[in-house]
C-alpha positions in Angstrom: -1.5 163.8 192.7 1.7 164.9 193.1 -0.3 168.5 195.1 -1.9 166.5 197.4 1.5 165.2 199.0 3.2 168.5 199.0 0.0 170.0 201.0 0.5 167.5 203.3 3.9 167.7 203.9 3.6 171.5 203.9 0.9 170.6 206.3 3.5 168.4 208.8 5.7 171.0 208.6 3.5 173.2 209.9 2.2 171.3 212.7 5.7 171.0 213.6 6.5 174.4 214.5 6.7 175.5 217.8 4.0 178.2 218.9 4.6 181.6 219.0 3.5 184.6 219.9 3.6 187.3 217.3 4.1 189.6 219.9 6.9 189.0 221.0 7.9 185.5 220.0 7.4 184.0 223.3 5.9 181.1 223.6 1.9 181.0 223.7 0.3 179.9 226.7 -3.0 177.7 227.3 -6.2 178.9 229.2 -6.1 177.5 232.7 -10.0 176.8 232.2 -10.5 175.6 228.9 -7.0 175.0 226.9 -7.4 177.4 224.6 -4.4 179.0 223.6 -4.5 182.9 224.8 -3.6 186.0 223.2 -1.9 188.0 225.2 -2.7 191.0 223.9 -6.5 190.4 223.5 -8.3 192.8 225.8 -10.3 190.1 227.2 -7.6 187.9 228.0 -7.1 187.4 231.7 -4.4 185.6 234.1 -4.0 184.6 237.7 -0.1 185.6 239.2 1.0 183.1 241.9 3.7 182.6 244.1 5.5 180.3 240.9 3.6 180.5 237.7 0.6 182.1 236.1 -2.1 181.5 235.0 -3.4 182.3 231.8 -7.0 182.4 230.6 -8.1 182.7 226.9 -11.6 184.8 227.8 -12.8 186.7 231.5 -15.9 184.3 231.6 -13.1 181.5 231.4 -11.5 183.0 234.4 -14.7 184.3 236.5 -15.6 180.7 235.9 -12.4 179.1 237.2 -12.1 181.3 240.1 -15.6 179.6 240.8 -15.5 176.2 240.3 -11.7 175.8 242.1 -12.4 178.6 244.7 -9.5 181.1 243.6 -8.6 183.8 245.0 -9.9 187.4 243.0 -7.1 189.4 244.6 -4.7 187.0 242.6 -6.6 187.9 239.3 -5.6 190.5 237.0 -7.5 191.4 233.8 -7.3 193.9 230.9 -8.3 197.3 230.3 -10.6 197.5 228.0 -9.6 201.2 226.3 -5.6 201.0 227.2 -4.9 197.1 227.3 -3.2 197.5 230.5 -3.2 194.6 233.6 -5.2 195.7 236.3 -6.5 193.7 239.3 -9.6 191.9 238.6 -11.5 192.3 242.1 -11.0 196.3 241.3 -12.1 196.4 237.8 -15.5 197.3 236.5 -17.2 195.3 234.1 -19.6 195.5 231.5 -21.6 192.6 229.6 -22.5 192.6 226.2 -21.9 189.5 224.1 -23.0 191.5 220.8 -20.8 194.7 221.7 -17.3 192.9 223.1 -16.7 189.3 220.5 -14.7 187.6 223.3 -12.9 184.5 222.7 -15.1 182.3 224.3 -18.3 184.3 223.7 -18.6 185.3 227.7 -19.0 189.4 225.9 -17.1 190.4 229.4 -14.6 193.6 229.5 -12.8 195.3 232.2 -12.4 198.7 232.8 -10.8 200.1 234.9 -12.9 203.7 235.2 -17.0 203.2 235.8 -17.1 206.0 233.7 -15.5 204.1 231.0 -17.3 201.4 231.9 -21.1 202.8 232.0 -20.1 204.4 228.6 -20.5 201.1 227.4 -23.6 199.2 229.1 -24.5 198.2 232.7 -21.8 198.1 235.4 -21.3 194.6 237.8 -18.4 194.1 240.1 -16.5 190.7 240.0 -18.4 189.3 242.8 -21.6 190.2 240.7 -20.3 188.7 237.5 -19.0 185.3 239.9 -22.5 184.6 241.2 -24.4 184.9 237.7 -22.1 183.3 235.3 -22.6 179.7 235.0 
């Protein structure tokens, strides 16, 4: 019985700790669409940089849904280049949809690429406008 009390106490302490990024110790952000914690080191994360704040997304698909539902400006959105992990403008990226190849946080299976030839080596290539029309 004593072990149960210790386990509950440890769990309570862990729940009270602040959420921190493994990479830099910064506070974690929540996805603006689904509320899940965002791993900003993931090649599938996305963000919208606005004048006074940044909206984070755990998955490129969540960002696309947000843009479509909220009628957001794609010019403000950024995604990560899958090969390099560098932030790139979402409107200029090339997208490949492959849920089997790309295991993304919310299962959308979308990866973004800076270079069209790298994207086409991974599958059929779409632009952001096509993704926004198709995603549901």
